[in-house]
C-alpha positions, -999 to 999 in steps of 0.1 A, spaced: 0 0 0 13 35 -9 9 61 18 1 96 3 16 123 26 3 154 8 -15 162 -24 -33 191 -42 -57 194 -71 -28 200 -96 -16 164 -93 13 171 -70 17 142 -46 43 138 -19 53 102 -15 80 84 5 110 75 -16 116 39 -24 137 21 2 136 53 24 164 68 3 173 103 15 172 129 -13 178 167 -13 149 189 -4 144 212 -34 132 242 -13 160 239 13 186 236 -15 171 267 -33 170 287 -1 205 274 9 192 260 42 222 239 50 207 225 83 179 206 66 187 195 31 176 158 29 145 139 36 127 107 25 99 123 4 96 134 -32 69 151 -54 58 127 -81 51 155 -106 81 177 -100 103 146 -94 123 164 -67 127 159 -29 107 179 -3 103 179 34 65 178 41 65 214 54 86 225 24 62 208 0 33 227 16 51 260 14 61 255 -22 28 241 -36 2 256 -13 13 292 -8 -22 305 -13 -36 283 14 -9 293 38 -15 330 30 -52 327 39 -43 315 74 -20 345 81 -50 369 83 
């Protein structure tokens, strides 16, 4: 069984990598966050790694902005 960690209507799914392989988080790498660069999840559409919170920040900016009010 595949466990879906996060998804949105644009077909972006955050899934654990096969064999729990650690890959670089795209957002952390882009922001040069050297403390947290690798995790066990990747977006199936973008085909890059993300921490769950980075996936949300990258793909759901509008939803996060609505909660800041």
